[in-house]
N, C-alpha and C positions, 0 to 999 in steps of 0.2 A: 227523188232527185238527187239527195245527198249520197245514198248507196250507190246509185249509178256512177256518180262522180268518183267514187272510191274503187271501182272496178279497174284493175291494173290497165287493161287494154284501152278502155275509155280514157282514163286519166292520162295515159301515154300519148295518145292521139289527139286530144282535145285541143291542144294549142294550134294544130294545123287550121282546122275550121275557124278557130278563134282569130287567128292572124288574118286569114283569107277574108273574114267578114269586117275586120276592124280597119285593115290598111287602106282600102279604098276610100273609107270615110276620112281617115287621117290625110290622104292625098288631097280630097276634095276641099278640106279645111285649110290645109297649109300649103297648097301648091303655089300660091301667090308668094309666100315667104321663101319657099325653096328655090323659085325662080330668081327672086331677088338676090338670094345668096349665091347662085350660080352666076349671075351676072356680075356681082361684086368680086367673086373669085377670078372669073375670066379677066375683068379689067385689071386686077391686081397682077395676074400672071403675065399678061401683055405688058404692063409697065415694067415689071421686073425684067422680062426678056429684053425690052428696048433698052434698059439701062445696064444690062449685063450682070445683074445682081442676083443673089439667091436668098430666099427667105428661110432663115434658119429656125423660125419659131416652131413650126411642126415637128423638127427633129428633136429639139429640146423638150417639146411637150411630150412627145411619145415616150422618150427615154426617161425623162423625170417622173412622169405618171407611172410608168412600169415600176420604177425604183420605189416610189412612195408606197404604192399599193403592196408590193412585196414586203417591204419593211413593216407595214401595219399588219400584215398576215403573220409574220413570224415574231414580231415583238409587241404586238398590240392585243394579244389575246390573253384570256384568263390564266392559262397555264404558265405563261411567261411571267405574269405578275405574281402569281402564288409562289413560284420557284425563286425568282430573282429580286423582284421589287418589295414584296411584302416583308421579307426578312430584313431588308435595309431599313424600311420604314420602322419596323419594331425596334431595331436597334438605336436608331436616331432618337425615337421617342422614349427609350428607357423603359419599355413595358415590363422588364423584368423587376423594376422597382415601383411599378404602378399597376397593381392588379385591376383596378377599375377601368383604366385606359385599355388594358390588354383583353379584359372581357368585352368592352365595346368593339374593339377591332375584331375580335372573334365573331361577335354577333352580327357585324356589318361586313364581314370578310368578302362575300360575293359582290356587296354593293361597291366596296372599294375596288374590286377588280373591274367592275363596270365602269366606274369612274375612270379608271386607267385606261380601259377600252375606249371610252369617248375622248379622252385628252389626246390619246395617240391618233384617233380619227381626226379631230379637229386640228391638231398640230399639222398632221400631214397634208390635209386638205388646204390648209392656208399657206404652207410653205412655198408653193409656186408664186404667190403674189409677193412674197419677200424676194425670191429669186428673180422675178420679172423687174422688180424695182431697180436692180443693178445690172442685170443682163440685158435689158431692153429699156433703158431710162426714158426714151422718147414715148413709149407706150403709156397711156393713161390707165391707171388701174381701175378707174370707174367705168371705162369702156369694156372692162371684162365682165359685164353682166351686173354691175353694182349700182347702175342708176335707178333711181325711183320713178322717173318720168315715164309715163305711159301705163303704169300699173293700175290706176284707176280706170283708164280707158278699156283695159282689157280684163277687168275684173269679172265680166261675165263668163269668160273662159274658165275662171277658177270655179264660179258657181256651177257651170256645166259638169265639171269633174266631180264636184261634191254629189250633185244629184244623181249622177250615174253610179258613183262608187258606193255610196251608203247601202243601196239595196243588195249590191254585189257582196259587200263585206258581211252583211246580215246573212247572206247564204253561205259563204266561204268559211265564215267564222264557226260554222257547225261542223266543219271536217275535223278529223281526229288529229292530222298532223299540224293543222292550224292551231289548236288548243294546246298541243304539247310543246309547241314552239314559242308561242307568245304568251305574256311578254317575254323578251329575251332574258330580262332580269327575273329570275323564277320567284323571288320574294317580293316582287312589286306590289302585291296585294296585302302583304303583312301588316303594313301600317301606312298612314299618310306620309310619314317621313320617307319611308322607302319609295312610295309612289311618286312623291313630287320630286325628290332628288333624281330618281331614275328618269322620269319624263324630261326633266330639265336637261340631263345629260343627253338624252335621246334626241331632243329638239336641237340642241346645240350641234350635234354631229350632223343632223339633216341640213342644217344651214351650211355647215362647212362642205357637206357632200355637194349640194347644189352650187356652191361657189366653184368647186373643183371641177365637176363634170359639165354643168350647164352655163357656167360662167367661163372659167379660164380655158378649158379643154377646147370648147367649140370656138371661142373667139380667137384664139391663137392658131387654130388650124383651119380658119375660114378659106384659106387659099385652096382647100380641098372641095370647096362648094358644099353640096349636100352631103358629101363624104365626111365632113366634119361631124355631122350629127351622127351618122351611121358608124363611124369609127369610134365614136364615143360610147355607143350602146354596147359594144362588145365587152370592155372591161366592166361597164356598169352592170351588164347581165352577170358577169362572172363573180362579182362581189356578192351575189345573191346565192351563189352555190352554198348549200347546207341548209338553206331555208326551204319551206314547202315548194314542191316541184311546180305547181301552178303559178306561185307567186314569182318563181325564177323566171318561167316563160313570160309572164305578164310584164316583167321588168323591161322586155323588148319593146312592148307597146308603150310603157311609161317613159322609157328613155327617148323614144322618137317624139312622143307628144310633148314631153317637157323640154326636150331640146328645141323642138320646133317652136314652141311657145316663147322660149328665151330668144331665139332669133327674131320672131315677130316683135317682141316687146323690147328687144335689147336689155332685158333685165331679168335676173334669176328670181325676183321676188314673188311672182305669181307661182312659179314651180315650188319655192319654199312654202308658201301657204297651203298648196295642194298636198305636198309631201307631208308636212307636220299634221295637218288635218286628219289624213288618212292613217298615219301612224299612230296617233293618239286613239283614234276610233278602233283601230284594231287591238290595241292593248285593252282598252275598256271592254270591247266585246268578248275578248278572250277570258278576261277576269270575271266577267258577268256569267258567262256559260259555265265557268268552273266553280262559281259561287265564292270568289276570292276577292271581290271588291273590298278596298280598304276600310277599315272602321276604327282600328286602334291609332291613337296619335303617334306612338313610336313603337319599335319592336318590343320594348320592356314596359310600356305604359299600361296602366289599368284603366285609363280614361279612353272613351270611344266617342266617335262622332259619325253617326250613319247619315249618309246622303242618299235619299230615295229617288233621286230625279236623274240618274244616269241616262236611262232610255229616252227620257223627255229631252235631255240636252242634245241627244243624237238627232232626234226628229225634228228639233227645233232648228238645228244647223241645216238639215236637209230642207226644211220649210223656208228658211231665209234665203237659201241659195236658189230654190225654185222661184221665190217671189222675185229675186234679182233677175233671173233669166226671163220671167214674164215681162218685167219692166223693160228689159232690153228689146224684146220682141215688139212690145207696144210702141216703143221709141222709133225703131227702125222700120216698121211695117209700112207706114206712109211712103217713105223712099222707096221701098221694095216694090210697092204697088205702082208708084210712078215710072220706075225703071221698066217694069214689065209692060206697062201701057205704051211706052215709047217704043219698046222693041216691036210690039204688035203693029204700031203705026208705021214704023220703019220698015 
């Protein structure tokens, strides 16, 4: 199976049947949310037309979004950090007079670069919320996907994604391009310090990413109707360029699903939970297959801590998600049976 997926022609064409199979299911699950979004957009457009006004939010969103993503690409990468930022840090820290500090900075040079990458991502993703506070002061920032209400009610959707994604990740993690790319920080398995700092940075940028794409972008372009979701997945897919091919293609599906979930729940937090869970599992599986799971406490430490339960944690998460789904089915099944009986009688 894995060898078949590695065949160039199979790999190239695989997204086509994958999208054809998945999108009808997505439509059935989220068609109600899409219709509600279209109705809201139509009402908003009619009101603006009657009042002779123009909604400038989409204009600002698309322009600002493109600018932020461009700046991140050119000024948030490791190359820029190594060439421009690292020398400034070394100068300000007087590393020429502190050989121990200089050695530590050299040891954790890539990690520092990844922290810079994370900070530029988080800063860029949060910038629109600051802009909105002044550009559109009447808009509530909490309405840009930041409300927690409804998260518990829709937790079963999060469980569904985990149940589906864990087996897929176990298969995909055996591909060569997956193992060579993840974790993005190449020394994440060198020590627990490397792993924990990196995962903290990684999680932080995913929270910012969800706020940017599934919170701010969708809510400020809702006058587009369902186009708010599908305009968002274009740049969302593009930020995956350079990652494994199948993952970049799967970003189309993930973008639509997480965007639709955000519309249904009016919150980004279910998407954050899904994204963070999948991201950590991908890193752990990649390190596991390469035999590089962390044991040393720090990069220079002689002390080690072996954690033998990585796989158990993965299957435990999968089992808990499955149990949550079963509980949801048991809870709603009587109502489903009643509704079906009424339709037969009617």
